[in-house]
C-alpha positions as CSV (number, residue, x, y, z in Angstrom):
1,M,85.2,46.8,111.8
2,V,85.3,49.3,109.0
3,G,81.5,49.3,108.8
4,K,81.2,50.1,112.5
5,L,83.9,52.8,112.3
6,T,82.3,54.5,109.3
7,N,78.8,54.3,111.0
8,F,80.3,55.8,114.2
9,A,81.8,58.7,112.3
10,S,78.6,59.5,110.5
11,P,78.1,63.3,110.0
12,A,74.5,62.8,110.9
13,K,75.3,62.3,114.6
14,P,75.4,65.4,116.8
15,A,78.8,67.0,117.5
16,E,78.4,66.2,121.2
17,Q,78.4,62.5,120.4
18,R,81.2,62.6,117.8
19,Y,83.6,64.6,119.9
20,C,82.7,63.4,123.4
21,T,86.1,62.1,124.3
22,T,89.6,61.8,123.0
23,C,88.9,58.1,122.2
24,C,85.9,59.1,120.1
25,W,88.0,61.7,118.3
26,R,90.7,59.1,117.5
27,L,88.1,56.6,116.2
28,E,86.6,59.2,113.9
29,E,90.1,60.1,112.6
30,I,90.8,56.4,111.9
31,A,87.5,56.1,110.1
32,R,88.2,59.1,107.9
33,T,91.6,57.7,107.0
34,V,90.2,54.3,106.0
35,L,87.5,56.0,103.9
36,R,90.0,58.3,102.2
37,H,92.3,55.5,101.3
38,S,89.5,53.3,100.0
39,Y,88.2,56.1,97.9
40,Q,91.6,57.1,96.5
41,G,92.2,53.4,95.5
42,R,89.3,53.8,93.0
43,L,90.9,56.7,91.2
44,S,92.8,55.7,88.1
45,G,96.5,56.4,87.6
46,P,95.9,58.5,84.5
47,F,93.5,60.7,86.4
48,L,95.9,61.2,89.3
49,D,98.7,61.9,86.9
50,R,96.8,65.0,85.7
51,L,96.8,66.5,89.3
52,D,99.6,68.9,90.2
53,L,99.3,68.9,93.9
54,L,98.1,66.8,96.8
55,V,97.8,68.7,100.1
56,E,96.6,66.8,103.1
57,V,94.9,69.0,105.7
58,P,94.6,67.2,109.0
59,V,91.3,67.5,110.9
60,Q,91.6,70.1,113.7
61,A,89.9,69.9,117.0
62,P,87.3,72.7,117.4
63,A,89.2,74.2,120.3
64,S,92.4,74.6,118.3
65,L,90.5,76.4,115.5
66,A,89.6,79.2,117.9
67,S,93.2,79.8,119.0
68,T,94.7,79.8,115.5
69,P,96.7,83.0,114.9
70,A,95.8,85.2,111.9
71,G,97.6,84.3,108.6
72,E,99.0,86.5,105.9
73,P,96.5,89.1,104.5
74,S,95.0,88.1,101.2
75,R,96.2,91.3,99.5
76,V,99.9,90.5,100.4
77,V,99.5,86.9,99.0
78,A,97.8,88.3,95.9
79,A,100.6,90.8,95.3
80,R,103.2,88.0,95.6
81,V,101.3,85.8,93.2
82,A,100.9,88.7,90.7
83,L,104.7,89.3,90.8
84,A,105.5,85.6,90.3
85,R,103.1,85.5,87.3
86,E,104.8,88.6,85.8
87,R,108.2,86.9,86.2
88,A,106.9,83.8,84.4
89,L,105.3,85.8,81.6
90,G,108.5,87.9,81.1
91,R,110.7,84.8,81.1
92,Q,108.8,82.5,78.8
93,G,105.7,84.4,77.5
94,C,103.2,82.2,79.3
95,S,102.4,81.0,82.8
96,N,104.4,78.0,84.2
97,A,101.2,75.9,84.0
98,L,101.0,76.4,80.2
99,L,104.7,75.8,79.5
100,A,105.2,73.0,77.0
101,A,107.1,69.9,78.1
102,Q,109.6,70.5,75.2
103,R,110.5,74.0,76.5
104,I,110.4,73.4,80.3
105,E,113.9,71.8,80.5
106,A,115.5,74.9,78.9
107,L,113.5,77.5,80.9
108,I,113.4,75.9,84.3
109,R,116.9,77.1,85.3
110,A,117.3,74.3,87.9
111,E,120.5,73.9,89.9
112,A,122.3,70.5,89.7
113,P,121.3,69.5,93.3
114,A,117.6,70.3,92.5
115,L,117.7,68.1,89.4
116,A,119.4,65.3,91.2
117,L,116.7,65.4,93.9
118,L,114.0,65.4,91.2
119,H,115.5,62.4,89.3
120,K,115.9,60.4,92.5
121,A,112.3,61.1,93.5
122,A,110.9,60.4,90.1
123,A,112.7,57.0,90.0
124,Q,111.6,56.0,93.5
125,L,108.0,57.1,93.1
126,G,107.6,55.8,89.6
127,W,106.3,59.1,88.0
128,S,105.3,59.2,84.4
129,A,106.8,61.8,82.0
130,R,103.6,63.9,82.6
131,G,104.1,63.7,86.4
132,Y,107.8,64.6,86.1
133,H,107.1,67.7,84.0
134,R,104.3,68.8,86.4
135,V,106.8,68.7,89.3
136,L,109.2,70.9,87.3
137,R,106.4,73.4,86.6
138,V,105.4,73.5,90.3
139,A,109.0,73.9,91.4
140,R,109.5,76.8,88.9
141,T,106.3,78.4,90.4
142,I,107.6,78.0,93.9
143,A,110.9,79.6,92.9
144,D,109.0,82.5,91.2
145,L,107.0,83.0,94.4
146,A,110.3,83.1,96.4
147,D,111.7,85.7,93.8
148,S,114.4,83.3,92.8
149,E,116.0,83.2,89.3
150,A,117.0,79.5,89.7
151,V,115.1,76.5,91.0
152,G,117.0,75.4,94.1
153,A,116.9,72.2,96.0
154,A,114.5,73.6,98.5
155,H,112.1,74.6,95.8
156,M,112.3,71.2,94.2
157,A,111.9,69.4,97.5
158,E,108.7,71.4,98.2
159,A,107.4,70.5,94.7
160,V,108.3,66.8,95.2
161,Q,106.6,66.8,98.6
162,L,103.4,68.3,97.1
163,R,103.4,65.5,94.4
164,R,104.7,62.6,96.5
165,G,101.3,61.3,97.7
166,L,99.9,61.4,94.1
167,G,102.7,59.1,92.9
168,A,102.1,56.6,95.6
169,M,98.4,56.5,95.0
170,S,98.7,56.0,91.2
171,N,101.1,53.1,91.7
172,R,98.5,50.8,93.3
């Protein structure tokens, strides 16, 4: 069945054949999911452990792409990122990504509920020490982008969500 689905979803087929009906659209989506999971199963745990984020972007129907509203202008996002980076440099002398694991606990300024959430997620998802510290760095970055002095539960939850899929893949 997988061979037929992957053959059906071949990018070499014209768009009219691949997107002819809702049924065809669903079959292609299923084929992509099967291929994605079979490929991710080949990635080693240590390799996945070195990734900070996993962001799944669902396939959009061509009609929905045309009606998508405009997002934030790049210059606004760039200014917010520059301010977050300045905050990190002022606080610790380096970016959050370069923060040593030994120093991160002292500099993260996480609230108790945020740490409780992190510990629960790390235990349930079986993260390594490297994965745990990567989530702390991402949570600190999210807090910096939100102009927050402390890492709150919402910042930690977002960081955990961005890491969650990586932990599940590396535990195979």
